[in-house]
Structure formats: C-alpha cells, structure tokens
N, C-alpha and C positions, 0 to 999 in steps of 0.2 A: 483465566486468561488474570494476570494482574494488572489490575488496574492502577499501578503505583507510576509505572513508565506514564501515563497517561497526565499524570498531576504533575512529574515531573517533567515532560515537555510545555504545561499550562503553567510553571512558576514563574518569576519575576516577569509578567506581561506588564505594560503600561500602555498609556494611553495613547503614543507614540506608533505604538506597535500596534496596534488596532487600526490605525490606516490604512495598513499595508496586509493584503489579506493572506493569510496562512495556507496557500495551496500545494501537497503535497499529492507525489506521485507512489502510486500504488503498481507495483510488480511483481506477477506472480504467475507461477506455471504449477505445473504437478509435484514438483518436489519442495517447495520454498516459496514463501512471500517477502518482499524486502519495501520498507517505504523509504519513500525520499524526499529530502526538502531544502530549497536555497536554505543558505542562514544570509545573515547580514551583507557580507562580503561578496553573494552573489554563488558562493563554493556550492555543489552540490554534496549534503551530507546525509548519509545511512541515517534513518531513526531507529527504524528497532525490524527486526525480521523473525520468521517462523518457517520450522522446515514443518514439511509432515512428517509426524511421527508412526503414521499406520504400517503395517508389512512391507518388507521390504519392494514386496511386488505383487497382484494380482496374475489368477492366472496366466494375461496376454501379454506379463514382462512391463509392464508397466504400474505405478503407484496406485493406488486405489485412489478417488480427490473427493468422494460425496462426505469424509468426515473432515476432513483437511479444507472444504469448501465451507462449510458449519464452523472450521476453528475461524478462518480468514474473515468472515461475517463476525464472527464474536468478537476479536480481535479490534476489528477499523470497528466496528461499533462501541468497544470499549472507550478507543481515540475519542470517538463521538461526545458521547457522555459526560467526557473529560474536557469537553471544547480543546481540543489540543491541535483541531484544525478546520479552516471554515470552509475549502472546496478542495477535489482529490480528482486526478485522471488515474484511472484506472488504464495498463497495457499487463497485455497478454496476448497468448496464443489463443486463437479463433476458439477452442472448443474450449478452454477455461473462461473467457466474457462472460457469454451466460450463464454460466454455470454459476459462477462468482456473484453479477449483479442481481441473480433471480436470488440469493441467499441474503441478501444484504436487508436489512430494514429498513421501512420506508423512508426515517430521519437521515439513513443513512445514503440512501438512494438520490436524494437531493443536493446533496451535498456533490454528488458526484457531476465535474461540468464536460469531460469527454473520456472517452473509451477510446483506446487505438489496440488494433488487430495486429500487433508483431512479437513477435516470440525472442526475447531481447537473453532467456537464458543463457547462448552460448558464452558469453561477452564475460572476459575479466570485469575485474573492477573498473581499473582505470577505462576501459573501452567503455563498459559500460555509461559509468560518469560522462566520459565526452560526447555520448550519443543521447543522449537524456536531459543535458543542460540546454538543447533549444527547447525541449520540450513541456519545460519550465518557466511557466509566466507570469514572472513575479514583480 
C-alpha cells in the first residue's frame, strides 16, 4: 500500500476545510473497491480504487475475496492514518459487508457512519455517480 496517495489527499487542508466533515463512500464488491467523495462544488469524485489481483477465479467461478478484503482494510487504514477522511459509508453486496467490516481496524470501524447493502458494481460511472449522489451527506 502506498500511503503517498493518502498524504496527497491531506495536503492543502486549511481551517475552513476543518469545519466540514470529510465523508467518503467506499463501494466494494469481490472484484474492486472504489472510494468517492464530494468536492467543494458538490460533484462526486473518485478518490482511489483497487482491484482484486488474486487468481482470476476460484473453483466456483468467483474471485477469491479473503486476500482482497485484507487489501481493502489495509488500504482504508492507510487513508485513515493519513487523516484523509473523517467518516465513511460502506456500500456493497450483503456477502461483502460483514467481511470488510470485520477486517477493519477498530480505529477505522469507529469512523464508519453507515453501511448500505446494495450491489452497485454493475453500474457505469455516470449511473453510479447519479445513484450515490444522494448517499453523500456533506
């Protein structure tokens, strides 16, 4: 995990920024995880994403998720250590939510404000932005 991305997100914060909570939305499925935030204009922006780099498929035809869940937890933990966000909302399919939640450090779990059981992986970027814009309460 490269914490440089986290540091880049934190640069340039000033006192006015501190008044607004930095709320992120973490969308995850078995293949990839994406983090979104609202910018100062209210537009939804992709902060970062990672992909499951495990074997193409397990014997059941699905990507293995245990290593990927650890990657997600470490990735989000690095952002938290870099103080890149204040709170986050976890969104994903029902089978992924408890696995991710259990993999998160206590300090990261404490920043989780909600979880939403909804698989949005099938949406293209614009549909996804439209769908999640109402989930982001900044």
